[in-house]
VEXDREN-2710 file (C-alpha; in Angstrom, 1 decimal):
% VEXDREN-2710
k/r/px/py/pz
1/MET/18.9/-9.2/-1.5
2/LEU/15.4/-10.6/-1.4
3/ARG/14.3/-13.7/-3.3
4/VAL/10.8/-14.5/-4.3
5/GLU/10.4/-18.1/-5.3
6/SER/7.4/-19.8/-7.0
7/HIS/6.9/-23.1/-8.6
8/ASN/8.3/-22.0/-12.0
9/MET/10.5/-18.9/-11.4
10/THR/12.8/-17.2/-9.0
11/THR/13.0/-13.4/-9.0
12/ASN/15.6/-11.2/-7.2
13/THR/13.9/-8.2/-5.8
14/THR/16.5/-6.0/-4.1
15/ASN/15.0/-2.9/-5.6
16/LEU/11.8/-3.8/-7.3
17/ASP/11.5/-1.1/-10.0
18/ASP/8.9/-0.6/-12.7
19/ASP/11.1/-2.2/-15.4
20/ASP/11.4/-5.4/-13.4
21/VAL/7.7/-5.6/-12.6
22/GLU/6.7/-5.2/-16.3
23/LEU/8.8/-8.3/-17.2
24/LEU/7.0/-10.5/-14.7
25/PRO/3.6/-12.1/-15.0
26/LEU/1.0/-10.2/-12.9
27/THR/0.8/-12.7/-10.2
28/GLU/4.6/-13.0/-9.8
29/ALA/4.9/-9.2/-9.8
30/LYS/2.3/-8.9/-7.1
31/ARG/4.0/-11.6/-5.1
32/ALA/7.4/-9.9/-5.5
33/ALA/6.0/-6.5/-4.5
34/ALA/4.2/-7.9/-1.5
35/PHE/7.3/-9.7/-0.4
36/ALA/9.5/-6.6/-0.7
37/PHE/6.9/-4.5/1.1
38/GLU/6.6/-7.1/3.9
39/HIS/10.4/-7.2/4.3
40/ARG/10.7/-3.4/4.5
41/TYR/7.8/-3.3/7.0
42/LEU/9.4/-5.9/9.2
43/LEU/12.7/-4.1/9.2
44/ARG/11.0/-0.9/10.2
45/VAL/8.9/-2.5/13.0
46/MET/12.0/-4.2/14.4
47/LYS/14.0/-1.0/14.4
48/ILE/11.2/0.9/16.2
49/SER/10.8/-2.0/18.6
50/ARG/14.5/-2.1/19.2
51/GLY/14.7/-5.8/18.5
52/SER/11.9/-6.8/20.8
53/VAL/9.8/-9.5/19.1
54/SER/7.0/-9.1/21.5
55/GLU/6.8/-5.3/20.9
56/GLY/7.2/-5.9/17.1
57/ALA/4.3/-8.4/17.1
58/ARG/2.1/-5.9/19.1
59/ARG/3.0/-3.1/16.6
60/ALA/2.2/-5.3/13.6
61/ASN/-1.0/-6.6/15.3
62/LEU/0.2/-10.2/15.0
63/ASP/0.7/-12.9/17.6
64/ARG/4.4/-13.6/18.4
65/THR/4.5/-17.0/16.7
66/ASN/3.3/-15.7/13.3
67/PHE/5.6/-12.6/13.7
68/ARG/8.6/-14.8/14.4
69/ARG/7.7/-17.0/11.4
70/LEU/7.7/-13.9/9.2
71/LEU/11.0/-12.7/10.6
72/LYS/12.5/-16.2/9.9
73/ARG/11.0/-16.2/6.3
74/HIS/12.7/-12.9/5.6
75/GLY/16.0/-13.8/7.3
76/ILE/15.7/-11.0/9.9
77/ASP/17.5/-11.5/13.2
78/ALA/16.0/-9.7/16.1
79/ASP/19.3/-9.8/18.0
80/GLU/20.9/-7.6/15.4
81/PHE/18.4/-4.9/16.2
82/LYS/18.9/-5.3/19.9
83/ARG/22.7/-4.9/19.4
84/ALA/22.2/-1.8/17.3
85/ALA/19.8/-0.3/19.8
86/ALA/22.3/-1.0/22.6
87/GLU/25.1/0.6/20.6
88/ALA/23.0/3.7/19.9
89/ASP/22.2/3.9/23.7
90/VAL/25.9/3.8/24.5
91/ARG/26.7/6.5/21.9
92/ALA/23.9/8.7/23.3
93/ALA/25.1/8.3/26.8
94/ILE/28.7/9.3/25.8
95/VAL/27.3/12.4/24.0
96/ALA/25.1/13.3/27.0
97/LYS/28.1/12.9/29.4
98/ALA/30.3/15.1/27.2
99/GLN/27.6/17.8/27.0
100/LEU/27.2/17.8/30.8
101/GLU/31.0/18.0/31.3
102/ALA/31.2/20.9/28.8
103/ARG/28.3/22.7/30.5
104/ALA/30.0/22.2/33.9
105/LYS/33.3/23.6/32.6
106/LEU/31.5/26.6/31.1
107/ASP/29.6/27.2/34.3
108/ALA/32.9/27.0/36.3
109/ILE/34.5/29.6/33.9
110/ALA/31.4/31.8/34.1
111/MET/31.7/31.8/37.9
112/THR/35.2/33.2/37.8
113/VAL/34.5/36.0/35.3
114/PRO/33.1/39.2/36.8
115/LEU/29.5/39.9/35.8
116/HIS/30.2/43.3/34.2
117/VAL/32.9/41.7/31.9
118/MET/30.4/39.0/30.8
119/THR/27.7/41.6/30.2
120/THR/30.0/43.9/28.2
121/ASN/31.2/41.0/26.1
122/MET/27.7/39.8/25.5
123/VAL/26.6/43.2/24.4
124/ARG/29.6/43.4/22.0
125/LEU/28.7/39.9/20.6
126/LEU/25.0/40.7/20.2
127/GLY/25.7/44.2/18.8
128/SER/27.9/42.8/16.1
129/SER/25.2/40.5/14.7
END
């Protein structure tokens, strides 16, 4: 949940919808909307950058110091994105390995089946479509 604080009011802005904005003074509504946009933007940049603050700063066209300050203000931890990216890499490697193993098994089976049998079966399969 995001919090926008000002000198006289605190607003929760998890999902800033039209009804919430209408209840706020214009300056508070703008501040809340900008904060929510900035938060979503930073999350997206960090996901694309796979947790790299340097890469995120480059993508956002900010220097690293200011980018880090924004991440801290929004409570965003770059290490969480690094861990998520590493886990995604592991899952992708497991899937790729399984696909290669399955392909190797199919190739091994194909080498043991006579060509005329494979061709006949393929014609049957294609003809029944």
